Each structure stands twice: as structure tokens, then as C-alpha cells.
Chimera marker file (.cmm) of the C-alpha trace (Angstrom):
<marker_set name="trace">
<marker id="1" x="-3.451" y="30.618" z="14.473" r="1" g="1" b="0" radius="0.5"/>
<marker id="2" x="-5.807" y="30.022" z="11.540" r="1" g="1" b="0" radius="0.5"/>
<marker id="3" x="-5.543" y="32.046" z="8.341" r="1" g="1" b="0" radius="0.5"/>
<marker id="4" x="-8.176" y="34.725" z="7.817" r="1" g="1" b="0" radius="0.5"/>
<marker id="5" x="-10.484" y="34.490" z="4.828" r="1" g="1" b="0" radius="0.5"/>
<marker id="6" x="-12.085" y="37.504" z="3.186" r="1" g="1" b="0" radius="0.5"/>
<marker id="7" x="-15.720" y="37.697" z="4.313" r="1" g="1" b="0" radius="0.5"/>
<marker id="8" x="-17.007" y="38.082" z="0.743" r="1" g="1" b="0" radius="0.5"/>
<marker id="9" x="-15.044" y="34.986" z="-0.253" r="1" g="1" b="0" radius="0.5"/>
<marker id="10" x="-16.389" y="33.039" z="2.721" r="1" g="1" b="0" radius="0.5"/>
<marker id="11" x="-19.969" y="33.960" z="1.836" r="1" g="1" b="0" radius="0.5"/>
<marker id="12" x="-19.739" y="32.608" z="-1.719" r="1" g="1" b="0" radius="0.5"/>
<marker id="13" x="-20.563" y="29.115" z="-0.510" r="1" g="1" b="0" radius="0.5"/>
<marker id="14" x="-22.938" y="30.177" z="2.269" r="1" g="1" b="0" radius="0.5"/>
<marker id="15" x="-26.037" y="31.729" z="0.658" r="1" g="1" b="0" radius="0.5"/>
<marker id="16" x="-28.006" y="31.922" z="3.922" r="1" g="1" b="0" radius="0.5"/>
<marker id="17" x="-25.305" y="33.920" z="5.712" r="1" g="1" b="0" radius="0.5"/>
<marker id="18" x="-24.545" y="37.651" z="5.607" r="1" g="1" b="0" radius="0.5"/>
<marker id="19" x="-21.571" y="39.842" z="6.393" r="1" g="1" b="0" radius="0.5"/>
<marker id="20" x="-21.738" y="41.245" z="9.914" r="1" g="1" b="0" radius="0.5"/>
<marker id="21" x="-22.610" y="44.928" z="9.835" r="1" g="1" b="0" radius="0.5"/>
<marker id="22" x="-20.604" y="45.665" z="12.967" r="1" g="1" b="0" radius="0.5"/>
<marker id="23" x="-17.063" y="46.716" z="13.677" r="1" g="1" b="0" radius="0.5"/>
<marker id="24" x="-15.310" y="43.400" z="12.997" r="1" g="1" b="0" radius="0.5"/>
<marker id="25" x="-15.123" y="40.775" z="10.262" r="1" g="1" b="0" radius="0.5"/>
<marker id="26" x="-17.765" y="38.119" z="10.926" r="1" g="1" b="0" radius="0.5"/>
<marker id="27" x="-20.652" y="36.285" z="9.302" r="1" g="1" b="0" radius="0.5"/>
<marker id="28" x="-24.201" y="36.104" z="10.646" r="1" g="1" b="0" radius="0.5"/>
<marker id="29" x="-27.391" y="34.171" z="10.162" r="1" g="1" b="0" radius="0.5"/>
<marker id="30" x="-30.892" y="34.600" z="11.579" r="1" g="1" b="0" radius="0.5"/>
<marker id="31" x="-32.939" y="31.446" z="12.054" r="1" g="1" b="0" radius="0.5"/>
<marker id="32" x="-36.586" y="30.930" z="12.931" r="1" g="1" b="0" radius="0.5"/>
<marker id="33" x="-37.901" y="27.622" z="14.253" r="1" g="1" b="0" radius="0.5"/>
<marker id="34" x="-41.400" y="26.293" z="14.909" r="1" g="1" b="0" radius="0.5"/>
<marker id="35" x="-41.150" y="26.942" z="18.636" r="1" g="1" b="0" radius="0.5"/>
<marker id="36" x="-38.794" y="27.372" z="21.575" r="1" g="1" b="0" radius="0.5"/>
<marker id="37" x="-38.130" y="23.632" z="21.907" r="1" g="1" b="0" radius="0.5"/>
<marker id="38" x="-36.921" y="23.386" z="18.308" r="1" g="1" b="0" radius="0.5"/>
<marker id="39" x="-34.714" y="26.473" z="18.717" r="1" g="1" b="0" radius="0.5"/>
<marker id="40" x="-33.241" y="25.161" z="21.957" r="1" g="1" b="0" radius="0.5"/>
<marker id="41" x="-32.697" y="21.709" z="20.445" r="1" g="1" b="0" radius="0.5"/>
<marker id="42" x="-30.827" y="23.341" z="17.574" r="1" g="1" b="0" radius="0.5"/>
<marker id="43" x="-28.642" y="25.308" z="19.955" r="1" g="1" b="0" radius="0.5"/>
<marker id="44" x="-27.892" y="22.170" z="21.955" r="1" g="1" b="0" radius="0.5"/>
<marker id="45" x="-26.797" y="20.324" z="18.830" r="1" g="1" b="0" radius="0.5"/>
<marker id="46" x="-24.511" y="23.181" z="17.814" r="1" g="1" b="0" radius="0.5"/>
<marker id="47" x="-23.151" y="23.517" z="21.356" r="1" g="1" b="0" radius="0.5"/>
<marker id="48" x="-22.077" y="19.868" z="21.397" r="1" g="1" b="0" radius="0.5"/>
<marker id="49" x="-20.039" y="20.306" z="18.209" r="1" g="1" b="0" radius="0.5"/>
<marker id="50" x="-18.707" y="23.707" z="19.302" r="1" g="1" b="0" radius="0.5"/>
<marker id="51" x="-17.370" y="22.235" z="22.515" r="1" g="1" b="0" radius="0.5"/>
<marker id="52" x="-15.827" y="19.294" z="20.679" r="1" g="1" b="0" radius="0.5"/>
<marker id="53" x="-13.979" y="21.480" z="18.154" r="1" g="1" b="0" radius="0.5"/>
<marker id="54" x="-13.331" y="24.325" z="20.634" r="1" g="1" b="0" radius="0.5"/>
<marker id="55" x="-14.936" y="26.913" z="18.371" r="1" g="1" b="0" radius="0.5"/>
<marker id="56" x="-17.960" y="28.631" z="19.855" r="1" g="1" b="0" radius="0.5"/>
<marker id="57" x="-20.530" y="30.844" z="18.140" r="1" g="1" b="0" radius="0.5"/>
<marker id="58" x="-21.774" y="34.099" z="19.534" r="1" g="1" b="0" radius="0.5"/>
<marker id="59" x="-25.526" y="33.818" z="19.599" r="1" g="1" b="0" radius="0.5"/>
<marker id="60" x="-28.780" y="34.884" z="21.150" r="1" g="1" b="0" radius="0.5"/>
<marker id="61" x="-32.156" y="33.221" z="21.460" r="1" g="1" b="0" radius="0.5"/>
<marker id="62" x="-35.599" y="34.730" z="21.902" r="1" g="1" b="0" radius="0.5"/>
<marker id="63" x="-38.398" y="32.152" z="21.873" r="1" g="1" b="0" radius="0.5"/>
<marker id="64" x="-38.208" y="30.566" z="18.385" r="1" g="1" b="0" radius="0.5"/>
<marker id="65" x="-35.492" y="32.833" z="16.947" r="1" g="1" b="0" radius="0.5"/>
<marker id="66" x="-31.738" y="32.301" z="17.057" r="1" g="1" b="0" radius="0.5"/>
<marker id="67" x="-29.188" y="34.873" z="15.878" r="1" g="1" b="0" radius="0.5"/>
<marker id="68" x="-25.718" y="33.479" z="15.170" r="1" g="1" b="0" radius="0.5"/>
<marker id="69" x="-22.438" y="35.326" z="14.633" r="1" g="1" b="0" radius="0.5"/>
<marker id="70" x="-19.265" y="33.482" z="13.654" r="1" g="1" b="0" radius="0.5"/>
<marker id="71" x="-15.736" y="34.843" z="13.785" r="1" g="1" b="0" radius="0.5"/>
<marker id="72" x="-12.400" y="33.463" z="14.915" r="1" g="1" b="0" radius="0.5"/>
<marker id="73" x="-11.179" y="35.705" z="17.729" r="1" g="1" b="0" radius="0.5"/>
<marker id="74" x="-7.560" y="34.491" z="17.550" r="1" g="1" b="0" radius="0.5"/>
<marker id="75" x="-7.400" y="35.438" z="13.867" r="1" g="1" b="0" radius="0.5"/>
<marker id="76" x="-9.454" y="38.628" z="14.266" r="1" g="1" b="0" radius="0.5"/>
<marker id="77" x="-11.697" y="37.563" z="11.398" r="1" g="1" b="0" radius="0.5"/>
<marker id="78" x="-13.355" y="34.751" z="9.500" r="1" g="1" b="0" radius="0.5"/>
<marker id="79" x="-11.443" y="31.493" z="9.014" r="1" g="1" b="0" radius="0.5"/>
<marker id="80" x="-12.119" y="28.016" z="7.700" r="1" g="1" b="0" radius="0.5"/>
<marker id="81" x="-13.303" y="27.103" z="11.194" r="1" g="1" b="0" radius="0.5"/>
<marker id="82" x="-16.179" y="29.573" z="10.793" r="1" g="1" b="0" radius="0.5"/>
<marker id="83" x="-17.070" y="28.246" z="7.360" r="1" g="1" b="0" radius="0.5"/>
<marker id="84" x="-17.094" y="24.675" z="8.683" r="1" g="1" b="0" radius="0.5"/>
<marker id="85" x="-19.283" y="25.706" z="11.617" r="1" g="1" b="0" radius="0.5"/>
<marker id="86" x="-21.646" y="27.636" z="9.319" r="1" g="1" b="0" radius="0.5"/>
<marker id="87" x="-22.074" y="24.569" z="7.107" r="1" g="1" b="0" radius="0.5"/>
<marker id="88" x="-22.827" y="22.403" z="10.140" r="1" g="1" b="0" radius="0.5"/>
<marker id="89" x="-25.321" y="25.003" z="11.353" r="1" g="1" b="0" radius="0.5"/>
<marker id="90" x="-27.015" y="25.053" z="7.943" r="1" g="1" b="0" radius="0.5"/>
<marker id="91" x="-27.354" y="21.258" z="7.951" r="1" g="1" b="0" radius="0.5"/>
<marker id="92" x="-28.657" y="21.137" z="11.520" r="1" g="1" b="0" radius="0.5"/>
<marker id="93" x="-31.093" y="23.986" z="10.879" r="1" g="1" b="0" radius="0.5"/>
<marker id="94" x="-32.469" y="22.359" z="7.736" r="1" g="1" b="0" radius="0.5"/>
<marker id="95" x="-32.991" y="19.109" z="9.629" r="1" g="1" b="0" radius="0.5"/>
<marker id="96" x="-35.061" y="20.969" z="12.221" r="1" g="1" b="0" radius="0.5"/>
<marker id="97" x="-37.121" y="22.912" z="9.680" r="1" g="1" b="0" radius="0.5"/>
<marker id="98" x="-35.599" y="26.326" z="10.332" r="1" g="1" b="0" radius="0.5"/>
<marker id="99" x="-36.395" y="29.242" z="8.087" r="1" g="1" b="0" radius="0.5"/>
<link id1="1" id2="2" r="1" g="1" b="0" radius="0.2"/>
<link id1="2" id2="3" r="1" g="1" b="0" radius="0.2"/>
<link id1="3" id2="4" r="1" g="1" b="0" radius="0.2"/>
<link id1="4" id2="5" r="1" g="1" b="0" radius="0.2"/>
<link id1="5" id2="6" r="1" g="1" b="0" radius="0.2"/>
<link id1="6" id2="7" r="1" g="1" b="0" radius="0.2"/>
<link id1="7" id2="8" r="1" g="1" b="0" radius="0.2"/>
<link id1="8" id2="9" r="1" g="1" b="0" radius="0.2"/>
<link id1="9" id2="10" r="1" g="1" b="0" radius="0.2"/>
<link id1="10" id2="11" r="1" g="1" b="0" radius="0.2"/>
<link id1="11" id2="12" r="1" g="1" b="0" radius="0.2"/>
<link id1="12" id2="13" r="1" g="1" b="0" radius="0.2"/>
<link id1="13" id2="14" r="1" g="1" b="0" radius="0.2"/>
<link id1="14" id2="15" r="1" g="1" b="0" radius="0.2"/>
<link id1="15" id2="16" r="1" g="1" b="0" radius="0.2"/>
<link id1="16" id2="17" r="1" g="1" b="0" radius="0.2"/>
<link id1="17" id2="18" r="1" g="1" b="0" radius="0.2"/>
<link id1="18" id2="19" r="1" g="1" b="0" radius="0.2"/>
<link id1="19" id2="20" r="1" g="1" b="0" radius="0.2"/>
<link id1="20" id2="21" r="1" g="1" b="0" radius="0.2"/>
<link id1="21" id2="22" r="1" g="1" b="0" radius="0.2"/>
<link id1="22" id2="23" r="1" g="1" b="0" radius="0.2"/>
<link id1="23" id2="24" r="1" g="1" b="0" radius="0.2"/>
<link id1="24" id2="25" r="1" g="1" b="0" radius="0.2"/>
<link id1="25" id2="26" r="1" g="1" b="0" radius="0.2"/>
<link id1="26" id2="27" r="1" g="1" b="0" radius="0.2"/>
<link id1="27" id2="28" r="1" g="1" b="0" radius="0.2"/>
<link id1="28" id2="29" r="1" g="1" b="0" radius="0.2"/>
<link id1="29" id2="30" r="1" g="1" b="0" radius="0.2"/>
<link id1="30" id2="31" r="1" g="1" b="0" radius="0.2"/>
<link id1="31" id2="32" r="1" g="1" b="0" radius="0.2"/>
<link id1="32" id2="33" r="1" g="1" b="0" radius="0.2"/>
<link id1="33" id2="34" r="1" g="1" b="0" radius="0.2"/>
<link id1="34" id2="35" r="1" g="1" b="0" radius="0.2"/>
<link id1="35" id2="36" r="1" g="1" b="0" radius="0.2"/>
<link id1="36" id2="37" r="1" g="1" b="0" radius="0.2"/>
<link id1="37" id2="38" r="1" g="1" b="0" radius="0.2"/>
<link id1="38" id2="39" r="1" g="1" b="0" radius="0.2"/>
<link id1="39" id2="40" r="1" g="1" b="0" radius="0.2"/>
<link id1="40" id2="41" r="1" g="1" b="0" radius="0.2"/>
<link id1="41" id2="42" r="1" g="1" b="0" radius="0.2"/>
<link id1="42" id2="43" r="1" g="1" b="0" radius="0.2"/>
<link id1="43" id2="44" r="1" g="1" b="0" radius="0.2"/>
<link id1="44" id2="45" r="1" g="1" b="0" radius="0.2"/>
<link id1="45" id2="46" r="1" g="1" b="0" radius="0.2"/>
<link id1="46" id2="47" r="1" g="1" b="0" radius="0.2"/>
<link id1="47" id2="48" r="1" g="1" b="0" radius="0.2"/>
<link id1="48" id2="49" r="1" g="1" b="0" radius="0.2"/>
<link id1="49" id2="50" r="1" g="1" b="0" radius="0.2"/>
<link id1="50" id2="51" r="1" g="1" b="0" radius="0.2"/>
<link id1="51" id2="52" r="1" g="1" b="0" radius="0.2"/>
<link id1="52" id2="53" r="1" g="1" b="0" radius="0.2"/>
<link id1="53" id2="54" r="1" g="1" b="0" radius="0.2"/>
<link id1="54" id2="55" r="1" g="1" b="0" radius="0.2"/>
<link id1="55" id2="56" r="1" g="1" b="0" radius="0.2"/>
<link id1="56" id2="57" r="1" g="1" b="0" radius="0.2"/>
<link id1="57" id2="58" r="1" g="1" b="0" radius="0.2"/>
<link id1="58" id2="59" r="1" g="1" b="0" radius="0.2"/>
<link id1="59" id2="60" r="1" g="1" b="0" radius="0.2"/>
<link id1="60" id2="61" r="1" g="1" b="0" radius="0.2"/>
<link id1="61" id2="62" r="1" g="1" b="0" radius="0.2"/>
<link id1="62" id2="63" r="1" g="1" b="0" radius="0.2"/>
<link id1="63" id2="64" r="1" g="1" b="0" radius="0.2"/>
<link id1="64" id2="65" r="1" g="1" b="0" radius="0.2"/>
<link id1="65" id2="66" r="1" g="1" b="0" radius="0.2"/>
<link id1="66" id2="67" r="1" g="1" b="0" radius="0.2"/>
<link id1="67" id2="68" r="1" g="1" b="0" radius="0.2"/>
<link id1="68" id2="69" r="1" g="1" b="0" radius="0.2"/>
<link id1="69" id2="70" r="1" g="1" b="0" radius="0.2"/>
<link id1="70" id2="71" r="1" g="1" b="0" radius="0.2"/>
<link id1="71" id2="72" r="1" g="1" b="0" radius="0.2"/>
<link id1="72" id2="73" r="1" g="1" b="0" radius="0.2"/>
<link id1="73" id2="74" r="1" g="1" b="0" radius="0.2"/>
<link id1="74" id2="75" r="1" g="1" b="0" radius="0.2"/>
<link id1="75" id2="76" r="1" g="1" b="0" radius="0.2"/>
<link id1="76" id2="77" r="1" g="1" b="0" radius="0.2"/>
<link id1="77" id2="78" r="1" g="1" b="0" radius="0.2"/>
<link id1="78" id2="79" r="1" g="1" b="0" radius="0.2"/>
<link id1="79" id2="80" r="1" g="1" b="0" radius="0.2"/>
<link id1="80" id2="81" r="1" g="1" b="0" radius="0.2"/>
<link id1="81" id2="82" r="1" g="1" b="0" radius="0.2"/>
<link id1="82" id2="83" r="1" g="1" b="0" radius="0.2"/>
<link id1="83" id2="84" r="1" g="1" b="0" radius="0.2"/>
<link id1="84" id2="85" r="1" g="1" b="0" radius="0.2"/>
<link id1="85" id2="86" r="1" g="1" b="0" radius="0.2"/>
<link id1="86" id2="87" r="1" g="1" b="0" radius="0.2"/>
<link id1="87" id2="88" r="1" g="1" b="0" radius="0.2"/>
<link id1="88" id2="89" r="1" g="1" b="0" radius="0.2"/>
<link id1="89" id2="90" r="1" g="1" b="0" radius="0.2"/>
<link id1="90" id2="91" r="1" g="1" b="0" radius="0.2"/>
<link id1="91" id2="92" r="1" g="1" b="0" radius="0.2"/>
<link id1="92" id2="93" r="1" g="1" b="0" radius="0.2"/>
<link id1="93" id2="94" r="1" g="1" b="0" radius="0.2"/>
<link id1="94" id2="95" r="1" g="1" b="0" radius="0.2"/>
<link id1="95" id2="96" r="1" g="1" b="0" radius="0.2"/>
<link id1="96" id2="97" r="1" g="1" b="0" radius="0.2"/>
<link id1="97" id2="98" r="1" g="1" b="0" radius="0.2"/>
<link id1="98" id2="99" r="1" g="1" b="0" radius="0.2"/>
</marker_set>
């Protein structure tokens, strides 16, 4: 099991992410793309990595918007795996012109 990291500590290096306002420790990010194809392409890119590293985001997609929530269920909180995934998401999103 991975070691939990304090959400505030995790967010120090992730300026585009926020603490989840819900009932569990998690980080979230809202992304907006040019259109549905760009949003879906982004999700596909993230899904390929998620499957490879066996760490899957919770997310939703409506047209050009994608909402992402990261938490490590086994650790009941945020871990380095979430930080690594958030950084990959940030890089992929920037490459696709997300706002």
C-alpha cells in the first residue's frame, strides 16, 4: 500500500488542481477543450497510461469538458501515484490546448 500524502502538501506542486470538497481526501481538476474530439482524445491518452500503471482516475465528460478526481482507494487518500498522474494529466492537457 502506498503512503498517504496530505492534500495541501500534494497541491503545492500542482497549481491547477484543487482539494476535493467531498467526503474523502482527493484532488480535482476541471478542464475545457476546444471540442468533444479534443476532450475525448485527452481522455484516451490518460486512459492508456492509467491502464499501464493500474491507477485510474474518476472522471466525467460532457462535450468539451472533463472533470477529473484523483485518489488512491487502497490508501484512502492522496499518494504519490496521484501526484504523478496529475502531472501527466497537466502535460497532456497543455499539449491539447486545455484551459
